Each structure stands twice: as structure tokens, then as C-alpha cells.
C-alpha positions as CSV (number, residue, x, y, z in Angstrom):
1,M,7.3,33.6,19.8
2,E,6.2,37.0,18.9
3,K,9.8,37.9,17.9
4,L,10.0,34.8,15.7
5,I,6.8,35.7,13.9
6,A,8.1,39.3,13.4
7,S,11.3,38.0,11.9
8,A,9.5,35.8,9.5
9,L,7.1,38.7,8.5
10,E,10.1,40.9,7.7
11,M,11.2,38.4,5.0
12,I,7.8,38.5,3.2
13,K,7.5,41.2,0.5
14,P,4.6,42.3,-1.7
15,G,4.2,40.2,-4.9
16,M,5.9,37.1,-3.5
17,T,4.7,33.6,-4.0
18,V,4.9,31.9,-0.6
19,S,4.3,28.3,0.8
20,F,3.2,27.8,4.3
21,G,3.5,24.3,5.9
22,G,1.6,22.9,8.8
23,G,1.7,23.5,12.6
24,R,0.8,26.1,15.1
25,T,3.7,28.4,14.5
26,V,3.0,28.6,10.8
27,G,-0.7,29.3,11.7
28,R,0.3,32.2,13.9
29,L,2.4,33.6,11.0
30,I,-0.5,33.4,8.6
31,K,-2.8,35.2,11.1
32,A,-0.2,37.9,11.5
33,L,0.3,38.5,7.7
34,K,0.4,42.2,6.8
35,V,1.1,41.9,3.1
36,S,-2.0,41.2,1.0
37,D,-0.4,41.1,-2.4
38,L,0.8,37.5,-2.1
39,E,0.2,34.2,-3.9
40,I,-0.1,31.5,-1.2
41,A,-0.1,27.7,-1.3
42,S,0.2,25.0,1.3
43,P,0.8,21.2,1.5
44,S,-1.2,21.2,4.8
45,E,-5.0,20.7,4.7
46,M,-5.2,22.4,8.1
47,T,-3.3,25.4,6.8
48,Q,-5.4,25.6,3.7
49,N,-8.6,25.6,5.9
50,L,-7.1,28.3,8.1
51,C,-6.5,30.5,5.0
52,R,-10.0,30.0,3.8
53,E,-11.3,31.0,7.2
54,L,-9.3,34.2,7.0
55,H,-10.5,34.7,3.4
56,I,-7.0,34.2,2.0
57,K,-6.9,32.7,-1.5
58,V,-4.9,29.5,-1.7
59,I,-3.5,28.4,-5.1
60,S,-2.6,24.8,-6.0
61,L,0.9,23.5,-6.5
62,D,0.5,23.1,-10.2
63,Q,-0.1,26.8,-10.5
64,V,3.4,27.5,-9.1
65,T,6.7,27.6,-11.0
66,K,8.6,28.5,-7.9
67,F,8.1,29.9,-4.4
68,D,10.1,32.9,-3.3
69,L,9.8,31.6,0.3
70,A,8.5,28.5,2.0
71,F,7.9,28.5,5.8
72,D,7.7,25.3,7.8
73,G,8.5,23.7,11.2
74,C,10.4,20.6,12.1
75,D,10.9,18.1,14.9
76,S,14.7,18.1,14.8
77,I,17.4,20.0,12.8
78,D,21.2,19.5,12.9
79,Q,24.1,21.9,12.5
80,N,24.2,21.2,8.8
81,L,20.5,22.2,8.4
82,N,19.3,18.7,7.7
83,A,16.0,18.1,9.3
84,L,13.5,15.5,10.4
85,K,9.9,16.4,9.8
86,S,8.2,13.3,11.1
87,N,5.3,13.9,13.3
88,G,3.0,15.7,10.9
89,G,2.9,12.8,8.5
90,I,2.8,15.1,5.4
91,H,6.5,15.0,4.5
92,T,6.0,13.7,1.0
93,L,3.8,16.7,0.0
94,E,6.0,19.0,2.0
95,K,9.1,18.0,0.0
96,L,7.2,18.7,-3.3
97,Y,6.6,22.3,-2.1
98,A,10.1,22.7,-0.5
99,N,11.8,21.7,-3.7
100,K,10.1,24.6,-5.6
101,A,11.3,27.1,-3.0
102,E,14.2,29.6,-3.5
103,R,14.4,29.8,0.3
104,Y,13.0,27.0,2.5
105,I,12.8,28.4,6.0
106,I,12.4,26.4,9.2
107,M,10.9,28.1,12.3
108,A,11.6,26.3,15.5
109,P,12.5,26.7,19.2
110,E,16.2,26.8,19.8
111,E,16.2,23.4,21.6
112,R,15.3,21.6,18.3
113,F,18.6,22.8,16.8
114,T,21.4,20.4,17.9
115,E,24.7,19.2,16.6
116,N,23.2,15.9,15.6
117,L,19.6,15.0,14.9
118,N,17.6,14.0,18.0
119,S,17.4,10.2,18.2
120,D,14.1,10.5,20.0
121,V,12.6,11.7,16.7
122,Q,11.8,8.9,14.4
123,L,12.3,8.7,10.6
124,S,8.9,8.4,9.1
125,L,8.1,6.7,5.8
126,E,5.0,7.0,3.7
127,V,4.4,3.5,2.4
128,L,1.9,1.6,0.2
129,D,0.0,-0.9,2.2
130,L,1.3,-4.0,0.4
131,A,4.9,-2.9,0.9
132,I,4.6,-2.3,4.7
133,P,5.7,-5.8,5.8
134,A,8.8,-5.8,3.6
135,V,9.7,-2.2,4.7
136,A,9.3,-3.1,8.4
137,E,11.5,-6.1,7.9
138,E,14.2,-4.0,6.3
139,V,14.1,-1.5,9.2
140,K,14.8,-4.4,11.5
141,K,17.7,-5.6,9.4
142,L,19.2,-2.1,9.5
143,G,19.1,-2.2,13.3
144,G,16.0,-0.2,13.9
145,H,12.5,-0.7,15.4
146,P,9.5,-0.1,13.0
147,E,6.1,1.0,14.2
148,I,3.1,1.3,12.0
149,R,1.4,4.6,13.1
150,Q,-2.0,4.0,14.6
151,S,-4.9,6.4,14.8
152,S,-5.9,7.6,18.2
153,D,-9.3,8.6,17.0
154,M,-10.4,5.3,15.5
155,A,-9.2,1.7,15.0
156,G,-6.6,1.2,12.3
157,M,-3.5,2.9,11.1
158,V,-3.1,6.5,10.3
159,R,-3.4,7.3,6.6
160,T,-1.9,10.2,4.7
161,V,-3.9,12.4,2.3
162,N,-2.7,10.0,-0.4
163,G,-4.3,7.1,1.4
164,N,-1.1,5.4,2.4
165,G,0.3,4.2,5.7
166,L,3.1,5.7,7.8
167,V,5.9,3.5,9.2
168,D,7.9,5.2,12.0
169,C,11.5,4.0,12.3
170,Y,13.3,4.3,15.5
171,F,17.1,3.9,15.9
172,D,19.5,4.4,18.8
173,D,21.1,7.3,17.0
174,W,21.2,9.0,13.6
175,S,24.9,8.7,12.9
176,K,24.1,6.6,9.8
177,I,20.8,8.3,8.8
178,E,22.0,8.9,5.3
179,E,22.7,5.2,4.7
180,I,19.5,4.2,6.5
181,E,17.4,6.6,4.6
182,M,18.9,5.7,1.2
183,N,18.3,2.0,1.8
184,L,14.7,2.6,2.8
185,S,13.8,5.3,0.3
186,R,14.7,3.2,-2.7
187,M,12.5,0.3,-1.7
188,T,9.5,-0.3,-3.9
189,G,6.4,1.1,-2.2
190,V,8.1,3.8,-0.2
191,L,6.8,7.1,-1.5
192,G,8.6,9.5,0.7
193,T,10.7,9.9,3.9
194,S,10.7,12.6,6.6
195,Y,14.5,13.3,6.3
196,F,15.1,16.6,4.6
197,K,18.7,16.6,3.4
198,N,20.2,19.7,1.7
199,I,16.7,21.3,1.4
200,V,16.6,23.8,4.3
201,T,18.3,27.1,3.5
202,D,17.4,29.1,6.6
203,V,16.5,28.5,10.2
204,L,14.7,31.0,12.5
205,L,15.3,29.9,16.1
206,S,13.3,31.3,18.9
207,T,15.2,31.9,22.2
208,D,14.2,33.5,25.4
209,N,15.4,36.9,24.3
210,E,16.0,36.9,20.6
211,V,15.7,35.2,17.2
212,K,18.7,33.6,15.7
213,H,18.8,33.4,11.9
214,I,21.0,30.7,10.5
215,C,21.6,30.5,6.7
216,R,23.1,27.8,4.5
């Protein structure tokens, strides 16, 4: 993991505007930052709080025209650099930041990089409450199994920072993920999906002995 962080640090230059997503690896990268002359933003509340604890100024997205770099993690990524970013539940915000990035860089262990997306990882949707029943029914029609994400800390469903629910969609495989995602994303009430197609530009993969850097 140290080599992965070191490889990411080498990409960060003085004067850059950089986005940092959520997760422990991104947190370790922030703690290891050696360049102080940066403008930093994040879609993750946890990352924003970490920056404040470290006395690092965080700017808001509306202050950014573009990011030179954006670092993030993922749950699965395929050989075409399409990714599923499902478990964090902040994919709608993450896409807003990613779409402003010149280079959108995924940091992950090598086992998450596979020829096809891992079917054990669900497609997650951020959905308005009133639309959840219709969306769940559509998932079933497409051959999937929908689950409304429930909170482990309290009764009720998990809510995003936007106050919406998350519907996790499980399928036997992701051979038709583009068709599935297109059908679901265009439904009224679906605000965002966790499928990142043609957004990732770079992947830093941590192996036992080295870091592999794959570019689009």
C-alpha cells in the first residue's frame, strides 16, 4: 500500500486543483501529502472532515472549473476501465466531481481489476422515495434482484447526503450492464447510478511487489 500511495503522490504537483474521493486509501493519501500549494475538494463528508482535522482547506465544487486530478477508489473495474462504485453510496456526487477532472484516477488492489465487472458487486441507484417501488419493479423485469439499502445503525433505509434512498441491484452477471443501466438511469426519480462508464482515465493497482499504472 505504501508504494501505491507513493505512486499517487508523484502525480500531484504544486498549484494543482485536486479532488479526493472517499475511503481509507484516499485518506492515507491525504495524510501523506507533501505538496501544500494545492486547491482541494471532495464529494465525501468523511474526507472533508479529515482535511479539516489536518488543517487542510477544502473548497466547494462551485469554486472549481476543472480538476487537474481526481483520486478515488472502486469496488470493481474491468479491462476497459469501466467501474462500479457502489458501496460508498455517494456515486451521484462522485460523478459530478469526476466529470470535471482532466485525469480521474482509481486506486485499488489488483484483485479488483478483472476482465469483466464482478457480479458480486451490485449496481447502486440513488432514488427519490416515491420512485423506489417502480424502480424495484423494473429491476425485477430486467432479471435482477433489488434491495433497498437498510441502515445498520438505526431502523430504516440508508439515506444519501441528498436525503434519498439507495436501491442495490443484483444480477447474475454484468454482460448487459450498459443496457440495464440505461433502462434504469432514465427512469423518473433515479438521480444517479454507480456505474462509471468512460470516466476513469487511470488505474493504480497495488500488487504484492509493485504498482501497475494503466491508462486509457
